[in-house]
C-alpha positions as CSV (number, residue, x, y, z in Angstrom):
1,M,-25.1,-53.0,-41.1
2,E,-22.4,-52.8,-43.4
3,N,-19.0,-49.7,-42.5
4,S,-20.0,-47.9,-45.8
5,W,-17.1,-45.2,-44.6
6,L,-14.3,-48.2,-45.2
7,K,-15.2,-48.7,-48.7
8,P,-13.1,-47.2,-51.1
9,G,-15.0,-44.2,-53.2
10,P,-14.3,-43.6,-56.8
11,H,-11.9,-41.3,-56.6
12,A,-10.1,-43.7,-54.2
13,R,-10.6,-46.2,-56.4
14,V,-8.9,-44.4,-59.7
15,L,-5.8,-43.9,-57.2
16,L,-5.1,-47.5,-56.3
17,L,-5.3,-48.7,-60.4
18,V,-2.3,-46.0,-60.7
19,V,-0.6,-47.1,-57.5
20,A,-1.0,-50.8,-58.8
21,A,0.3,-50.0,-62.6
22,L,3.2,-48.2,-60.8
23,L,4.2,-50.8,-58.6
24,H,4.0,-53.5,-61.4
25,H,6.4,-51.4,-63.9
26,C,9.2,-50.4,-60.9
27,A,8.9,-54.8,-60.5
28,G,10.3,-55.2,-63.9
29,E,7.0,-55.4,-65.9
30,P,7.4,-54.9,-70.1
31,T,6.7,-51.3,-71.2
32,G,3.8,-53.5,-72.7
33,A,2.0,-54.4,-69.6
34,S,1.0,-51.4,-68.6
35,N,-1.9,-52.0,-71.1
36,R,-3.2,-54.5,-69.0
37,Y,-4.8,-51.5,-67.4
38,P,-7.3,-49.1,-69.1
39,D,-6.9,-45.9,-68.6
40,A,-7.8,-43.7,-65.8
41,D,-10.2,-42.0,-67.6
42,T,-11.9,-45.0,-68.8
43,V,-11.7,-47.5,-65.5
44,S,-15.3,-49.1,-64.6
45,E,-16.3,-48.4,-60.7
46,D,-16.4,-52.0,-61.1
47,T,-13.3,-53.4,-59.0
48,T,-12.4,-57.1,-60.8
49,A,-10.2,-54.3,-62.8
50,L,-7.2,-54.7,-60.6
51,S,-4.5,-56.9,-61.2
52,P,-5.3,-60.5,-60.0
53,D,-1.7,-60.1,-58.5
54,A,-2.6,-57.2,-56.5
55,E,-3.8,-57.4,-52.8
56,P,-4.7,-54.1,-50.5
57,N,-2.2,-54.9,-48.2
58,D,0.6,-54.6,-51.0
59,I,-0.6,-51.4,-51.9
60,A,1.3,-48.3,-50.6
61,P,0.0,-45.1,-50.4
62,P,2.5,-41.7,-52.8
63,S,3.9,-39.6,-50.1
64,D,2.0,-37.1,-52.1
65,A,-1.1,-39.0,-50.9
66,S,-3.8,-36.4,-49.6
67,I,-7.5,-36.5,-48.5
68,P,-9.8,-36.0,-51.5
69,D,-12.6,-32.9,-51.5
70,D,-15.7,-34.9,-51.5
71,G,-14.2,-36.0,-47.6
72,D,-14.0,-39.9,-48.4
73,V,-11.2,-41.3,-46.3
74,L,-8.7,-43.1,-48.0
75,P,-8.0,-46.3,-46.4
76,S,-4.0,-47.7,-45.9
77,G,-3.9,-51.4,-45.5
78,D,-5.4,-52.3,-42.0
79,D,-4.7,-47.9,-40.7
80,I,-7.6,-45.4,-41.2
81,A,-6.7,-41.6,-42.1
82,L,-8.0,-39.3,-39.4
83,D,-9.5,-36.3,-40.2
84,V,-7.4,-33.8,-38.5
85,P,-4.2,-31.1,-39.2
86,D,-0.9,-33.3,-39.6
87,N,1.5,-31.3,-37.4
88,T,4.4,-34.0,-37.5
89,P,7.4,-32.3,-39.7
90,D,9.2,-34.1,-42.0
91,D,11.8,-35.8,-39.8
92,G,9.2,-37.6,-38.1
93,E,10.0,-36.0,-34.7
94,I,6.4,-34.2,-33.0
95,A,6.2,-30.3,-33.7
96,D,4.9,-28.4,-30.7
97,A,1.5,-27.8,-30.9
98,T,0.2,-23.9,-30.6
99,V,-3.0,-22.6,-28.4
100,S,-3.9,-21.6,-32.2
101,D,-4.4,-25.6,-32.9
102,V,-6.8,-25.9,-30.2
103,P,-10.1,-25.2,-30.8
104,A,-11.3,-22.2,-29.0
105,A,-15.0,-23.4,-27.9
106,L,-16.9,-26.6,-28.3
107,D,-20.5,-27.1,-27.9
108,G,-21.1,-27.5,-24.6
109,Q,-22.2,-31.0,-24.4
110,G,-19.5,-32.0,-21.9
111,E,-16.6,-31.1,-23.6
112,I,-13.7,-29.1,-22.4
113,F,-13.6,-25.4,-23.4
114,V,-10.4,-23.8,-24.5
115,E,-10.1,-20.6,-24.0
116,D,-8.4,-18.8,-27.4
117,V,-5.4,-17.1,-25.3
118,E,-3.2,-16.0,-28.2
119,N,-3.3,-13.0,-28.1
120,Q,-3.9,-12.1,-24.2
121,D,-1.2,-10.3,-22.5
122,M,0.5,-13.3,-20.6
123,D,2.2,-11.0,-18.0
124,T,2.6,-13.3,-14.5
125,A,-0.3,-11.5,-12.2
126,D,0.8,-9.6,-9.5
127,P,0.9,-12.2,-5.9
128,T,-0.5,-8.9,-4.2
129,D,-3.7,-8.2,-6.0
130,G,-6.5,-8.2,-3.8
131,I,-4.6,-8.0,-0.7
132,V,-6.2,-4.8,1.4
133,P,-2.6,-3.3,2.6
134,D,-1.9,-2.3,6.2
135,T,-2.5,1.4,6.9
136,Q,0.1,1.2,9.4
137,T,3.7,2.3,8.3
138,L,6.7,1.8,9.5
139,P,8.8,5.0,10.1
140,E,12.9,4.7,9.3
141,D,13.7,3.5,12.8
142,G,11.4,0.7,12.0
143,T,9.1,1.6,14.5
144,T,4.9,1.9,14.2
145,D,3.5,5.1,13.4
146,A,0.9,4.0,16.7
147,K,0.9,6.7,19.7
148,P,3.3,5.7,22.3
149,P,1.9,4.8,25.3
150,S,1.7,7.4,27.8
151,I,5.2,8.2,30.1
152,P,3.7,7.8,33.9
153,A,3.7,11.1,35.4
154,A,6.2,12.3,38.3
155,E,4.1,13.5,40.3
156,P,0.5,12.3,39.4
157,L,-2.4,14.9,39.8
158,F,-6.1,13.7,40.1
159,R,-9.0,15.4,39.7
160,L,-12.6,14.5,42.6
161,D,-15.1,13.2,39.9
162,T,-17.6,12.7,42.8
163,L,-18.0,13.9,46.0
164,T,-20.7,12.5,48.0
165,W,-21.6,13.7,52.1
166,S,-21.7,10.5,54.1
167,A,-21.6,11.3,57.9
168,P,-23.3,12.7,59.9
169,Q,-26.8,12.8,58.6
170,L,-28.1,16.0,57.7
171,C,-32.2,16.3,58.7
172,Y,-34.3,19.2,59.5
173,A,-37.2,19.3,62.3
174,T,-39.4,23.1,62.2
175,N,-39.6,22.6,66.0
176,T,-38.2,19.8,69.0
177,D,-41.3,17.6,69.0
178,A,-41.3,17.4,65.0
179,P,-40.1,15.0,63.2
180,C,-36.6,15.7,61.5
181,V,-36.8,15.6,57.7
182,Q,-34.1,13.8,56.0
183,L,-32.2,16.2,53.7
184,T,-28.6,14.1,53.1
185,A,-29.7,13.5,49.6
186,L,-30.7,17.0,48.6
187,V,-27.0,18.5,49.8
188,N,-25.3,15.6,47.7
189,A,-27.2,16.7,44.7
190,L,-26.3,20.2,45.3
191,I,-22.8,19.3,45.6
192,A,-22.9,16.9,42.5
193,S,-24.6,19.8,40.6
194,T,-21.2,22.1,41.7
195,L,-18.6,19.2,40.3
196,D,-20.5,19.1,36.9
197,D,-21.6,22.9,36.4
198,D,-21.1,23.0,32.6
199,T,-19.7,26.8,32.5
200,D,-18.2,26.8,36.1
201,P,-17.6,23.6,37.4
202,T,-15.6,23.2,41.1
203,D,-12.4,21.4,40.3
204,I,-11.5,19.8,43.7
205,L,-7.4,18.5,43.6
206,I,-5.2,16.2,45.0
207,Q,-1.8,15.6,43.6
208,F,1.0,12.9,44.9
209,H,4.5,14.3,45.0
210,G,6.0,11.0,44.0
211,V,5.8,7.8,43.0
212,I,2.5,6.0,44.0
213,D,3.3,2.7,42.1
214,Q,5.3,1.0,45.1
215,D,5.3,1.5,48.4
216,G,6.7,4.6,50.1
217,I,6.7,7.9,52.0
218,L,5.7,11.4,50.1
219,S,3.9,14.1,50.6
220,L,0.0,15.1,49.3
221,T,-1.3,18.4,47.9
222,I,-5.3,19.2,48.2
223,G,-7.2,22.0,47.5
224,D,-9.0,24.0,45.1
225,G,-7.7,24.0,41.2
226,T,-9.2,24.7,37.6
227,C,-9.3,22.1,34.8
228,E,-9.0,23.0,31.3
229,R,-11.4,21.5,29.2
230,D,-12.2,21.4,25.5
231,A,-15.3,22.6,23.2
232,V,-17.3,19.3,24.4
233,G,-16.0,19.5,28.0
234,K,-13.5,16.7,27.7
235,I,-10.6,17.5,30.3
236,L,-7.4,18.6,28.9
237,N,-5.3,19.4,32.1
238,C,-5.3,20.9,35.9
239,D,-3.3,22.3,38.0
240,F,-3.5,24.4,41.1
241,L,-3.9,28.3,40.6
242,S,-1.3,30.5,42.4
243,G,-2.9,33.1,45.1
244,N,-5.8,30.8,45.0
245,A,-7.9,32.0,49.0
246,P,-7.9,29.5,51.1
247,P,-4.1,27.9,49.6
248,P,-3.9,24.1,49.2
249,V,-2.5,22.4,51.6
250,V,0.7,20.0,51.8
251,F,-0.1,16.9,53.7
252,S,3.7,15.0,54.8
253,D,4.6,11.4,55.5
254,V,2.2,10.3,53.4
255,A,2.2,6.4,53.2
256,V,1.9,4.7,49.9
257,Q,1.2,0.5,50.6
258,T,0.9,-1.5,47.2
259,T,0.5,-5.3,49.1
260,A,0.3,-5.1,52.8
261,E,-3.1,-4.2,54.4
262,C,-3.4,0.0,54.8
263,L,-3.0,1.1,57.9
264,D,-5.4,3.2,59.7
265,T,-7.3,3.3,56.3
266,P,-10.5,1.7,57.5
267,N,-12.6,-0.4,54.5
268,V,-9.8,0.2,52.0
269,S,-7.7,-1.9,50.2
270,A,-3.8,-2.3,48.6
271,P,-2.8,-0.7,46.6
272,C,-4.1,2.2,48.8
273,F,-2.5,5.9,50.5
274,G,-3.4,7.2,54.0
275,T,-2.6,11.0,55.1
276,P,-1.5,11.6,58.8
277,T,-4.1,14.5,59.9
278,K,-3.8,18.5,59.4
279,D,-5.8,21.4,60.0
280,G,-6.4,24.3,57.5
281,L,-8.4,21.8,54.9
282,V,-10.7,24.4,53.2
283,L,-12.9,23.0,50.5
284,M,-14.5,25.1,48.0
285,V,-17.6,23.4,46.8
286,G,-19.8,26.7,44.8
287,D,-20.7,29.2,47.1
288,I,-20.0,26.9,50.2
289,S,-17.2,27.0,51.9
290,I,-16.2,24.1,53.8
291,G,-13.5,24.3,56.4
292,L,-11.8,21.3,58.3
293,K,-10.0,20.9,61.2
294,D,-7.6,17.6,61.7
295,A,-8.3,16.9,58.2
296,A,-7.7,13.3,56.9
297,A,-7.7,12.0,53.2
298,W,-7.3,8.1,52.4
299,G,-8.2,5.6,49.2
300,S,-7.5,3.1,46.8
301,F,-5.4,2.8,43.7
302,T,-6.9,0.9,40.5
303,G,-5.1,1.0,37.1
304,Q,-2.1,2.5,36.5
305,N,0.0,5.7,36.2
306,P,-0.5,8.2,34.0
307,N,-4.1,6.3,33.8
308,A,-4.8,5.3,37.6
309,A,-8.0,6.5,39.6
310,I,-8.7,6.7,43.1
311,E,-11.5,4.4,44.6
312,T,-13.3,4.1,47.5
313,G,-11.6,7.3,48.8
314,H,-12.4,8.9,52.4
315,L,-12.1,12.9,53.1
316,K,-12.9,14.0,57.3
317,G,-12.6,16.3,59.7
318,F,-13.7,18.4,62.2
319,M,-16.0,21.1,61.9
320,P,-16.0,23.9,65.4
321,K,-20.1,24.9,65.2
322,T,-19.2,28.2,64.9
323,I,-18.0,27.3,61.5
324,A,-21.2,25.5,60.9
325,Q,-23.2,28.2,61.6
326,T,-22.2,30.8,58.4
327,I,-22.6,27.6,55.6
328,Q,-26.0,27.9,54.2
329,F,-27.4,25.5,51.9
330,N,-30.3,27.0,49.5
331,L,-32.4,24.0,49.7
332,P,-35.9,23.1,48.3
333,T,-37.3,24.1,52.0
334,G,-38.7,27.1,51.5
335,Q,-35.9,29.1,53.7
336,P,-32.5,28.6,53.6
337,L,-30.5,26.6,56.4
338,T,-27.3,26.5,57.8
339,L,-25.3,23.2,58.1
340,A,-25.9,23.9,62.2
341,Q,-29.2,23.3,61.4
342,L,-28.9,20.3,59.7
343,L,-26.7,18.9,62.0
344,G,-28.7,20.0,65.2
345,Q,-30.1,16.9,66.0
346,V,-26.4,14.7,66.1
347,P,-24.4,14.9,69.5
348,T,-21.0,17.6,69.4
349,L,-17.6,16.8,70.1
350,V,-15.4,19.6,71.4
351,V,-11.7,19.8,70.3
352,D,-10.0,22.0,71.8
353,G,-12.5,24.0,73.3
354,H,-14.7,24.2,70.4
355,P,-18.3,21.9,70.1
356,G,-18.6,21.0,66.8
357,W,-18.4,17.8,64.6
358,T,-16.7,15.4,62.6
359,L,-18.0,15.3,59.3
360,E,-16.7,12.3,56.6
361,F,-17.2,12.1,52.2
362,G,-16.5,9.9,50.5
363,Y,-15.2,10.3,46.5
364,K,-14.2,9.0,44.0
365,A,-11.0,11.0,41.4
366,S,-9.2,10.1,37.6
367,Q,-6.0,11.2,36.7
368,Q,-4.8,13.9,34.5
369,P,-2.4,15.7,32.9
370,K,-0.6,18.1,34.8
371,L,-1.1,21.9,33.4
């Protein structure tokens, strides 16, 4: 197929004739030589009207040549003029292209789309956009506003969370020939209900008067106290009340051991503590008063002061039979029973001329703020 876009159109042929005449005139042709060329208005579409001396490659377009309105392309020698804007300045240097010279969008058929950003705000984007700020702030001294760690208490205070009867087992028989019904679980349920009571809980406290995180000898106080609680029952602080009857008992020469085996404290591993024996310890568990002679306490620590706890705690002491006969339990047995009745099947011991029993309890305690 013939390339029709390479053939000059009617206007182009007219322009070629004019250019050829000018070239011959400038080359020294006589004035009458211009008559060899017909007027532009009467020129035929037949290209034979061109001078036989003129060759297509010899014809240079004038400096003001432009693309005709009909869209035909004017060839110049072997070069083909393209229908694109001419941004080349007169001095031959390439002009800076602007965004407006680029088409705003193409037809989407595999072409590249260029957004028209001529009128857009070209401010530099904030590099922090989309980053969630850290809500933690730094005060002027450079420290964080996080709550500082609690300061270890100089005299750590603990409240008994649990207290259980361990030995001897409690039971009751209606007569000497009847089997003894085990009642230890019922007694422990009664003790637990007094410690966890919503309106008037029992607060038994243990306070160490010295450091518990290193080996040493210190004193320790055990007795009844009181704890302040918030609206939901969380303990805020605790302390022994002055004028309590009976008063707390202070144990001296209490050994605290953090690595070595705990002496005279069976079933307890370090870090631990153990007290010598002392008379006069009385614990009020609800309406029940438990008075012990030759009382002693020991246990093992977990955690670190001020968030320590006492695990596998033990408490024991001797109770004379005369005292046990005054302690009464209201159990679902149909009638109140004394502690002496519940221990009736257990042989008695004699201490300082008084028959009675050695009682043992287990407990767990958690460290609390001091009032």
